[in-house]
TITIZA-971658 format. One record per residue (C-alpha): x, y, z; residue in one letter. Coordinates in steps of 0.05 Angstrom, whole numbers, padded with zeros to 5 digits, m for minus. Layout:
REM TITIZA-971658
REC | X | Y | Z | A .
...
END
This chain:
REM TITIZA-971658
REC | 00258 | 00063 | 00176 | M .
REC | 00226 | 00131 | 00162 | L .
REC | 00235 | 00174 | 00224 | K .
REC | 00214 | 00240 | 00191 | N .
REC | 00196 | 00269 | 00124 | W .
REC | 00264 | 00271 | 00091 | K .
REC | 00280 | 00327 | 00044 | K .
REC | 00311 | 00302 | m00020 | V .
REC | 00343 | 00342 | m00076 | S .
REC | 00340 | 00319 | m00148 | L .
REC | 00414 | 00304 | m00146 | A .
REC | 00402 | 00256 | m00088 | T .
REC | 00344 | 00222 | m00123 | V .
REC | 00378 | 00207 | m00189 | L .
REC | 00411 | 00144 | m00167 | L .
REC | 00457 | 00100 | m00207 | S .
REC | 00428 | 00030 | m00214 | G .
REC | 00358 | 00006 | m00202 | L .
REC | 00323 | 00029 | m00138 | V .
REC | 00250 | 00011 | m00130 | L .
REC | 00199 | 00010 | m00078 | G .
REC | m00049 | m00025 | m00037 | A .
REC | m00118 | m00019 | m00073 | C .
REC | m00196 | m00030 | m00117 | G .
REC | m00249 | m00024 | m00184 | N .
REC | m00293 | 00015 | m00239 | G .
REC | m00323 | 00054 | m00297 | S .
REC | m00299 | 00109 | m00343 | D .
REC | m00299 | 00183 | m00332 | G .
REC | m00327 | 00230 | m00385 | E .
REC | m00282 | 00269 | m00432 | A .
REC | m00298 | 00342 | m00447 | G .
REC | m00289 | 00384 | m00509 | S .
REC | m00217 | 00408 | m00506 | G .
REC | m00168 | 00407 | m00564 | D .
REC | m00130 | 00349 | m00533 | V .
REC | m00157 | 00290 | m00493 | T .
REC | m00110 | 00250 | m00449 | I .
REC | m00127 | 00187 | m00412 | T .
REC | m00112 | 00178 | m00338 | Y .
REC | m00116 | 00104 | m00319 | S .
REC | m00128 | 00081 | m00247 | I .
REC | m00154 | 00017 | m00214 | W .
REC | m00194 | 00039 | m00154 | D .
REC | m00268 | 00056 | m00162 | K .
REC | m00271 | 00088 | m00093 | I .
REC | m00216 | 00136 | m00112 | Q .
REC | m00248 | 00155 | m00178 | Q .
REC | m00285 | 00217 | m00151 | P .
REC | m00221 | 00245 | m00123 | G .
REC | m00183 | 00233 | m00187 | M .
REC | m00239 | 00266 | m00227 | E .
REC | m00239 | 00326 | m00181 | A .
REC | m00164 | 00334 | m00195 | I .
REC | m00177 | 00327 | m00269 | A .
REC | m00231 | 00380 | m00267 | E .
REC | m00186 | 00429 | m00230 | A .
REC | m00131 | 00417 | m00282 | F .
REC | m00179 | 00427 | m00340 | E .
REC | m00203 | 00493 | m00310 | A .
REC | m00132 | 00519 | m00314 | D .
REC | m00118 | 00486 | m00381 | N .
REC | m00180 | 00494 | m00423 | P .
REC | m00148 | 00463 | m00484 | G .
REC | m00137 | 00396 | m00449 | I .
REC | m00189 | 00345 | m00428 | D .
REC | m00172 | 00289 | m00380 | V .
REC | m00211 | 00224 | m00384 | K .
REC | m00206 | 00182 | m00320 | V .
REC | m00209 | 00108 | m00337 | E .
REC | m00219 | 00056 | m00282 | V .
REC | m00198 | m00015 | m00294 | T .
REC | m00204 | m00065 | m00236 | P .
REC | m00137 | m00087 | m00207 | W .
REC | m00144 | m00158 | m00234 | D .
REC | m00147 | m00133 | m00305 | Q .
REC | m00106 | m00069 | m00298 | Y .
REC | m00037 | m00099 | m00307 | W .
REC | m00058 | m00146 | m00362 | T .
REC | m00087 | m00087 | m00400 | K .
REC | m00026 | m00043 | m00386 | L .
REC | 00023 | m00096 | m00409 | E .
REC | m00016 | m00107 | m00473 | A .
REC | m00016 | m00031 | m00484 | G .
REC | 00059 | m00029 | m00473 | A .
REC | 00070 | m00082 | m00526 | K .
REC | 00024 | m00049 | m00575 | G .
REC | 00043 | 00024 | m00562 | D .
REC | m00028 | 00038 | m00538 | S .
REC | m00016 | 00053 | m00465 | M .
REC | m00057 | 00107 | m00429 | P .
REC | m00023 | 00175 | m00428 | D .
REC | m00017 | 00179 | m00352 | V .
REC | m00029 | 00121 | m00304 | F .
REC | m00019 | 00094 | m00234 | W .
REC | 00044 | 00054 | m00220 | M .
REC | 00055 | 00004 | m00163 | H .
REC | 00120 | m00014 | m00128 | S .
REC | 00113 | m00088 | m00148 | N .
REC | 00111 | m00069 | m00222 | E .
REC | 00159 | m00010 | m00229 | I .
REC | 00220 | m00054 | m00244 | A .
REC | 00186 | m00084 | m00305 | K .
REC | 00162 | m00018 | m00333 | Y .
REC | 00225 | 00023 | m00317 | A .
REC | 00264 | m00016 | m00370 | T .
REC | 00258 | m00017 | m00445 | G .
REC | 00237 | 00055 | m00454 | G .
REC | 00165 | 00043 | m00433 | V .
REC | 00160 | 00101 | m00384 | L .
REC | 00178 | 00173 | m00394 | M .
REC | 00234 | 00203 | m00352 | D .
REC | 00201 | 00257 | m00309 | L .
REC | 00266 | 00285 | m00280 | S .
REC | 00269 | 00347 | m00324 | E .
REC | 00195 | 00362 | m00315 | T .
REC | 00202 | 00365 | m00239 | Y .
REC | 00271 | 00397 | m00239 | A .
REC | 00243 | 00456 | m00280 | N .
REC | 00175 | 00460 | m00247 | S .
REC | 00153 | 00526 | m00217 | E .
REC | 00093 | 00495 | m00181 | V .
REC | 00121 | 00434 | m00145 | T .
REC | 00185 | 00398 | m00126 | S .
REC | 00209 | 00329 | m00108 | L .
REC | 00230 | 00358 | m00042 | D .
REC | 00158 | 00354 | m00019 | H .
REC | 00154 | 00278 | m00021 | F .
REC | 00183 | 00223 | 00024 | P .
REC | 00253 | 00205 | 00000 | E .
REC | 00239 | 00131 | 00001 | E .
REC | 00180 | 00138 | m00046 | L .
REC | 00218 | 00181 | m00095 | V .
REC | 00274 | 00130 | m00096 | E .
REC | 00224 | 00074 | m00103 | L .
REC | 00203 | 00100 | m00171 | Y .
REC | 00272 | 00120 | m00195 | S .
REC | 00323 | 00080 | m00234 | A .
REC | 00386 | 00092 | m00274 | D .
REC | 00389 | 00168 | m00266 | D .
REC | 00316 | 00176 | m00283 | A .
REC | 00250 | 00188 | m00246 | V .
REC | 00195 | 00144 | m00274 | Y .
REC | 00139 | 00158 | m00226 | G .
REC | 00118 | 00217 | m00182 | I .
REC | 00092 | 00197 | m00113 | P .
REC | 00017 | 00201 | m00109 | K .
REC | 00002 | 00176 | m00038 | D .
REC | 00028 | 00135 | 00019 | Y .
REC | m00004 | 00082 | 00063 | D .
REC | 00009 | 00049 | 00130 | T .
REC | m00026 | m00007 | 00167 | I .
REC | m00075 | 00001 | 00226 | G .
REC | m00110 | m00044 | 00276 | L .
REC | m00185 | m00038 | 00263 | W .
REC | m00232 | m00060 | 00318 | Y .
REC | m00306 | m00071 | 00329 | N .
REC | m00329 | m00023 | 00383 | K .
REC | m00394 | m00060 | 00394 | T .
REC | m00360 | m00127 | 00406 | L .
REC | m00309 | m00094 | 00452 | F .
REC | m00364 | m00059 | 00492 | D .
REC | m00404 | m00124 | 00499 | A .
REC | m00343 | m00161 | 00525 | A .
REC | m00322 | m00104 | 00571 | G .
REC | m00254 | m00099 | 00537 | V .
REC | m00219 | m00031 | 00533 | A .
REC | m00206 | m00006 | 00462 | Y .
REC | m00136 | m00014 | 00434 | P .
REC | m00088 | 00045 | 00439 | D .
REC | m00015 | 00063 | 00431 | E .
REC | 00004 | 00024 | 00495 | T .
REC | m00017 | m00043 | 00467 | W .
REC | 00035 | m00098 | 00458 | T .
REC | 00030 | m00166 | 00424 | W .
REC | 00010 | m00196 | 00491 | D .
REC | m00043 | m00143 | 00503 | T .
REC | m00073 | m00157 | 00435 | M .
REC | m00073 | m00232 | 00446 | L .
REC | m00106 | m00226 | 00514 | E .
REC | m00160 | m00182 | 00485 | A .
REC | m00170 | m00229 | 00426 | A .
REC | m00180 | m00288 | 00474 | Q .
REC | m00233 | m00250 | 00513 | K .
REC | m00269 | m00229 | 00449 | L .
REC | m00264 | m00298 | 00416 | N .
REC | m00330 | m00334 | 00407 | D .
REC | m00322 | m00384 | 00350 | P .
REC | m00386 | m00422 | 00370 | D .
REC | m00423 | m00359 | 00348 | N .
REC | m00378 | m00347 | 00289 | G .
REC | m00340 | m00289 | 00321 | V .
REC | m00264 | m00288 | 00323 | Y .
REC | m00220 | m00245 | 00367 | G .
REC | m00174 | m00225 | 00311 | I .
REC | m00166 | m00235 | 00236 | L .
REC | m00096 | m00259 | 00216 | A .
REC | m00095 | m00287 | 00146 | P .
REC | m00032 | m00305 | 00107 | L .
REC | m00020 | m00234 | 00085 | N .
REC | 00046 | m00197 | 00079 | R .
REC | 00035 | m00122 | 00075 | Q .
REC | m00025 | m00120 | 00121 | E .
REC | m00002 | m00178 | 00163 | G .
REC | 00061 | m00214 | 00185 | Y .
REC | 00113 | m00168 | 00151 | H .
REC | 00094 | m00115 | 00203 | N .
REC | 00107 | m00164 | 00259 | F .
REC | 00176 | m00181 | 00229 | I .
REC | 00197 | m00108 | 00234 | F .
REC | 00165 | m00101 | 00304 | Q .
REC | 00209 | m00159 | 00327 | N .
REC | 00273 | m00129 | 00301 | G .
REC | 00277 | m00173 | 00240 | G .
REC | 00274 | m00157 | 00166 | Y .
REC | 00246 | m00188 | 00102 | V .
REC | 00304 | m00171 | 00056 | L .
REC | 00373 | m00146 | 00075 | S .
REC | 00389 | m00074 | 00058 | D .
REC | 00432 | m00095 | m00001 | D .
REC | 00377 | m00141 | m00026 | K .
REC | 00420 | m00203 | m00026 | T .
REC | 00393 | m00242 | 00034 | E .
REC | 00325 | m00265 | 00059 | S .
REC | 00307 | m00245 | 00130 | G .
REC | 00285 | m00316 | 00143 | F .
REC | 00358 | m00328 | 00162 | R .
REC | 00343 | m00290 | 00226 | L .
REC | 00312 | m00318 | 00290 | D .
REC | 00276 | m00251 | 00298 | E .
REC | 00240 | m00261 | 00232 | T .
REC | 00223 | m00334 | 00245 | I .
REC | 00197 | m00318 | 00315 | E .
REC | 00152 | m00261 | 00290 | A .
REC | 00120 | m00300 | 00234 | V .
REC | 00108 | m00360 | 00280 | Q .
REC | 00075 | m00315 | 00332 | W .
REC | 00029 | m00286 | 00279 | Y .
REC | 00011 | m00355 | 00250 | A .
REC | m00002 | m00382 | 00320 | D .
REC | m00060 | m00333 | 00328 | L .
REC | m00098 | m00384 | 00287 | S .
REC | m00061 | m00451 | 00292 | V .
REC | m00044 | m00449 | 00366 | K .
REC | m00091 | m00400 | 00400 | H .
REC | m00152 | m00407 | 00355 | G .
REC | m00169 | m00333 | 00360 | V .
REC | m00166 | m00324 | 00284 | S .
REC | m00203 | m00362 | 00229 | P .
REC | m00164 | m00417 | 00194 | T .
REC | m00136 | m00407 | 00124 | Q .
REC | m00190 | m00452 | 00095 | S .
REC | m00241 | m00405 | 00126 | Q .
REC | m00205 | m00345 | 00096 | F .
REC | m00208 | m00380 | 00029 | A .
REC | m00284 | m00377 | 00034 | E .
REC | m00289 | m00308 | 00066 | N .
REC | m00239 | m00252 | 00061 | T .
REC | m00215 | m00217 | 00124 | N .
REC | m00254 | m00156 | 00101 | L .
REC | m00319 | m00196 | 00095 | S .
REC | m00307 | m00226 | 00164 | F .
REC | m00297 | m00156 | 00194 | F .
REC | m00354 | m00122 | 00158 | Q .
REC | m00403 | m00176 | 00179 | S .
REC | m00386 | m00170 | 00253 | G .
REC | m00349 | m00236 | 00255 | R .
REC | m00281 | m00208 | 00271 | G .
REC | m00267 | m00164 | 00332 | A .
REC | m00201 | m00139 | 00304 | M .
REC | m00165 | m00138 | 00238 | G .
REC | m00105 | m00108 | 00203 | F .
REC | m00122 | m00062 | 00145 | F .
REC | m00083 | m00012 | 00104 | G .
REC | m00104 | 00061 | 00100 | S .
REC | m00127 | 00048 | 00028 | W .
REC | m00184 | 00007 | 00058 | M .
REC | m00215 | 00066 | 00095 | T .
REC | m00264 | 00081 | 00039 | G .
REC | m00288 | 00009 | 00043 | E .
REC | m00300 | 00018 | 00118 | M .
REC | m00336 | 00084 | 00110 | A .
REC | m00380 | 00059 | 00053 | N .
REC | m00403 | m00002 | 00091 | N .
REC | m00462 | 00011 | 00138 | D .
REC | m00438 | m00038 | 00191 | Y .
REC | m00366 | m00016 | 00197 | T .
REC | m00385 | 00058 | 00190 | A .
REC | m00427 | 00050 | 00253 | A .
REC | m00387 | 00000 | 00293 | N .
REC | m00313 | 00005 | 00276 | A .
REC | m00252 | 00048 | 00289 | D .
REC | m00177 | 00043 | 00280 | V .
REC | m00118 | 00043 | 00328 | A .
REC | m00042 | 00037 | 00321 | P .
REC | m00011 | m00031 | 00310 | L .
REC | 00012 | m00064 | 00374 | P .
REC | 00085 | m00061 | 00393 | K .
REC | 00133 | m00119 | 00394 | G .
REC | 00205 | m00102 | 00412 | K .
REC | 00190 | m00036 | 00378 | Q .
REC | 00133 | 00000 | 00342 | A .
REC | 00133 | m00012 | 00267 | A .
REC | 00089 | m00011 | 00205 | T .
REC | 00101 | m00027 | 00132 | V .
REC | 00088 | 00032 | 00087 | F .
REC | 00081 | 00037 | 00012 | N .
REC | 00055 | 00087 | m00039 | G .
REC | 00032 | 00093 | m00111 | L .
REC | 00061 | 00138 | m00164 | A .
REC | 00036 | 00172 | m00228 | N .
REC | 00074 | 00154 | m00291 | S .
REC | 00072 | 00176 | m00364 | V .
REC | 00077 | 00129 | m00424 | A .
REC | 00138 | 00141 | m00467 | A .
REC | 00094 | 00126 | m00527 | S .
REC | 00042 | 00180 | m00512 | T .
REC | 00022 | 00222 | m00572 | E .
REC | 00003 | 00278 | m00525 | N .
REC | 00070 | 00289 | m00491 | E .
REC | 00063 | 00362 | m00474 | E .
REC | m00007 | 00354 | m00444 | A .
REC | 00011 | 00290 | m00407 | A .
REC | 00073 | 00322 | m00376 | L .
REC | 00033 | 00383 | m00356 | K .
REC | m00019 | 00339 | m00323 | F .
REC | 00031 | 00295 | m00285 | V .
REC | 00065 | 00359 | m00261 | E .
REC | m00002 | 00384 | m00234 | F .
REC | m00014 | 00317 | m00201 | L .
REC | 00046 | 00331 | m00157 | G .
REC | 00023 | 00399 | m00134 | T .
REC | m00004 | 00417 | m00066 | E .
REC | m00070 | 00436 | m00098 | E .
REC | m00079 | 00367 | m00130 | A .
REC | m00056 | 00331 | m00067 | M .
REC | m00106 | 00369 | m00024 | R .
REC | m00162 | 00350 | m00072 | L .
REC | m00141 | 00278 | m00067 | Q .
REC | m00145 | 00280 | 00009 | G .
REC | m00208 | 00321 | 00014 | E .
REC | m00244 | 00271 | m00030 | N .
REC | m00221 | 00213 | 00014 | G .
REC | m00181 | 00179 | m00041 | A .
REC | m00116 | 00166 | m00004 | A .
REC | m00065 | 00198 | 00042 | I .
REC | m00031 | 00250 | m00002 | P .
REC | 00044 | 00241 | m00010 | A .
REC | 00057 | 00316 | m00010 | Y .
REC | 00084 | 00337 | 00058 | E .
REC | 00034 | 00377 | 00099 | G .
REC | m00029 | 00355 | 00062 | T .
REC | m00044 | 00291 | 00099 | E .
REC | m00093 | 00326 | 00145 | E .
REC | m00141 | 00331 | 00087 | T .
REC | m00149 | 00255 | 00087 | F .
REC | m00156 | 00254 | 00163 | V .
REC | m00212 | 00306 | 00159 | A .
REC | m00247 | 00269 | 00102 | A .
REC | m00260 | 00210 | 00149 | Y .
REC | m00271 | 00246 | 00215 | S .
REC | m00314 | 00189 | 00240 | Q .
REC | m00251 | 00147 | 00246 | F .
REC | m00184 | 00159 | 00281 | N .
REC | m00147 | 00170 | 00215 | M .
REC | m00089 | 00207 | 00250 | Q .
REC | m00065 | 00137 | 00269 | V .
REC | m00043 | 00123 | 00198 | Y .
REC | m00005 | 00189 | 00193 | V .
REC | 00029 | 00184 | 00260 | D .
REC | 00054 | 00114 | 00245 | Q .
REC | 00100 | 00142 | 00191 | M .
REC | 00147 | 00158 | 00249 | E .
REC | 00159 | 00082 | 00254 | N .
REC | 00150 | 00062 | 00182 | A .
REC | 00191 | 00013 | 00140 | Y .
REC | 00185 | 00015 | 00065 | I .
REC | 00149 | m00045 | 00036 | K .
REC | 00203 | m00096 | 00019 | P .
REC | 00220 | m00095 | m00055 | Y .
REC | 00271 | m00114 | m00106 | S .
REC | 00273 | m00118 | m00182 | A .
REC | 00232 | m00183 | m00180 | E .
REC | 00188 | m00171 | m00119 | T .
REC | 00129 | m00213 | m00143 | A .
REC | 00173 | m00274 | m00155 | R .
REC | 00202 | m00279 | m00085 | W .
REC | 00136 | m00259 | m00053 | E .
REC | 00105 | m00320 | m00086 | D .
REC | 00161 | m00365 | m00060 | I .
REC | 00152 | m00338 | 00010 | E .
REC | 00077 | m00344 | 00007 | N .
REC | 00076 | m00416 | m00020 | N .
REC | 00128 | m00439 | 00031 | A .
REC | 00087 | m00411 | 00089 | L .
REC | 00021 | m00443 | 00069 | M .
REC | 00033 | m00507 | 00109 | P .
REC | 00053 | m00464 | 00169 | V .
REC | m00013 | m00426 | 00168 | F .
REC | m00049 | m00492 | 00158 | N .
REC | m00016 | m00520 | 00222 | G .
REC | 00023 | m00572 | 00183 | E .
REC | 00094 | m00544 | 00195 | A .
REC | 00131 | m00491 | 00235 | S .
REC | 00165 | m00430 | 00206 | V .
REC | 00231 | m00460 | 00227 | A .
REC | 00214 | m00521 | 00185 | D .
REC | 00206 | m00480 | 00121 | V .
REC | 00255 | m00423 | 00133 | A .
REC | 00312 | m00457 | 00095 | A .
REC | 00268 | m00466 | 00034 | D .
REC | 00247 | m00393 | 00036 | I .
REC | 00319 | m00371 | 00042 | V .
REC | 00344 | m00413 | m00016 | S .
REC | 00285 | m00395 | m00061 | G .
REC | 00285 | m00320 | m00046 | V .
REC | 00360 | m00313 | m00050 | E .
REC | 00362 | m00349 | m00117 | E .
REC | 00314 | m00296 | m00144 | V .
REC | 00355 | m00240 | m00114 | L .
REC | 00420 | m00268 | m00142 | A .
REC | 00392 | m00272 | m00212 | N .
REC | 00371 | m00198 | m00209 | E .
REC | 00443 | m00175 | m00209 | K .
END
């Protein structure tokens, strides 16, 4: 759990062995007329203006270098990046995700950024959360510089709350408080549900596991948390919001409408959304006028999952000097403030998060920042996507009301632990 911003020296970061650890769509930015043009590849259209503002500030200080911001939607981003890695045609600088870092940190695909940051006169790894630096480090090398962080909040529809005479959620809310409110707000005959609880890990039941004193993976990444009663109880409580209490849509309903579409059409009184979804809320007329965000409710303790993206450099870049200079700038306070001021994401650089809070002053964005006091890093291993699929597939009958979490826990444990054992 992250209690505070932890200072971390380069010597602490450069770990022996592999240590690893949400977001959108788009069009290309315009390149200028410098001597060198480097590509900066991202996947979120909403964050494009912020990334272009950073690129413009960098170009102003480095007139011989142009930065072209390229946006590829998430669904195509990794396919394109993998093809580029195989064909030595990767973008010069690009976003990296915790689910993918293990794959790209091997085989000489990413450039080691240790020396760049150790020798930097404009920034330092000390300014970033230790867990995020470690997330993108492996085998005595740093393969990604933290870009942002995210936590999860409880969004609510003020109009529906007011109509039902229910007080808005706050830091005193517990699981029981939330359920009681959801039952009062629930009106399925008119297509309105008290809460939105789809089969979702980072924005959903993983938070409840930590709130109940359980875990998803053991600290040494050898065991599944589904061995624990605390984990089983938490996931069952979350699933029961739909299958037992009926205050959430069913999974078949979520297959037809996402939790975001439910919420933005006024058919969900509450929903769990990561901070990276704030731009979606602000850019939608309905949620901009009717919604706000509160802390997650407490179980045995307050807890949220947190994650963060990083900026990486291709080892195959033909513009090494320019790419390294740009990735160094991306980690400066100036660049981080531009990211926050443009509402792109919560900057990972300590002390700049208030820029993101101010960018969305219509919402209670401080909630996301404050929850870092009770944050647990998004569960990860070298093969995160593989065991996540196992967990997800095993829980489908639970969320469809066909089995209990206790019924499928043994299958999750055996499947997840087989993946973990083969990582060693």
